[in-house]
C-alpha positions in Angstrom: -20.9 26.5 -82.3 -17.8 28.7 -82.5 -14.9 27.4 -84.6 -12.5 27.3 -81.7 -14.9 25.1 -79.6 -15.6 22.9 -82.5 -11.8 22.3 -83.1 -11.3 21.8 -79.3 -14.0 19.0 -79.5 -12.5 17.4 -82.6 -9.0 17.5 -80.8 -10.6 15.6 -77.8 -12.4 13.2 -80.1 -9.1 12.5 -82.0 -7.2 11.7 -78.9 -10.0 9.7 -77.3 -11.7 7.7 -80.0 -10.8 8.7 -83.6 -7.0 8.8 -84.3 -7.7 8.4 -88.1 -9.0 12.1 -88.1 -5.5 13.5 -86.9 -4.5 14.2 -90.4 -7.4 16.5 -90.9 -7.6 18.0 -87.5 -4.0 18.8 -86.8 -3.7 21.6 -89.4 -6.9 23.2 -88.2 -5.9 23.4 -84.5 -3.0 26.2 -84.8 -5.2 28.3 -87.0 -7.8 28.9 -84.2 -6.0 32.0 -83.1 -7.5 33.9 -86.0 -9.9 31.5 -87.7 -11.1 32.6 -91.2 -13.9 31.2 -93.5 -11.6 28.5 -95.1 -10.7 27.1 -91.6 -14.3 26.9 -90.6 -15.3 25.2 -93.9 -12.5 22.5 -93.2 -13.8 22.1 -89.7 -17.5 21.6 -90.9 -16.2 19.0 -93.5 -14.6 17.1 -90.7 -17.8 17.2 -88.7 -19.9 16.1 -91.7 -17.4 13.1 -92.1 -17.7 12.2 -88.5 -21.6 12.4 -88.7 -21.7 10.3 -91.7 -19.5 7.5 -90.4 -20.8 7.4 -86.8 -22.0 3.8 -87.3 -18.7 2.5 -88.6 -16.5 0.5 -86.2 -14.4 -2.7 -85.7 -16.2 -6.0 -84.4 -13.9 -8.5 -82.7 -14.8 -12.0 -83.7 -17.4 -11.0 -86.3 -18.0 -14.1 -88.5 -15.5 -16.1 -86.5 -17.3 -18.6 -84.3 -14.2 -19.3 -82.1 -13.7 -15.7 -81.2 -10.1 -15.7 -82.1 -8.2 -12.8 -83.5 -5.9 -13.7 -86.4 -2.9 -11.3 -87.0 -0.5 -11.3 -89.9 2.8 -9.5 -90.3 5.1 -8.8 -93.1 7.4 -11.7 -93.1 9.9 -10.8 -95.9 13.3 -11.4 -94.1 15.1 -12.2 -97.4 17.7 -9.6 -96.9 18.2 -9.4 -93.2 20.7 -12.2 -92.9 19.1 -13.8 -89.9 18.5 -17.5 -89.8 15.1 -18.9 -88.7 14.9 -19.3 -85.1 18.0 -17.2 -84.6 17.8 -14.4 -81.8 17.9 -10.9 -83.0 19.4 -8.4 -80.6 
């Protein structure tokens, strides 16, 4: 597979399903005008990573019999001067 087509596939995959590879794919994309051996090695490394992690994923409700999603947030409001229950505009 030529390098340019591989990077095109990676960009599509990055946008569609794997945003976590954006950090690795983004520098490779502009270099496709004149690709060299170093860029091709980087592209191959990304493809190997995706091949090795193709069975990873997120499961909603895994281990939770009720099927509820619990979310947490950083609740450090010590310095913002807003009282509990006060509306913030």
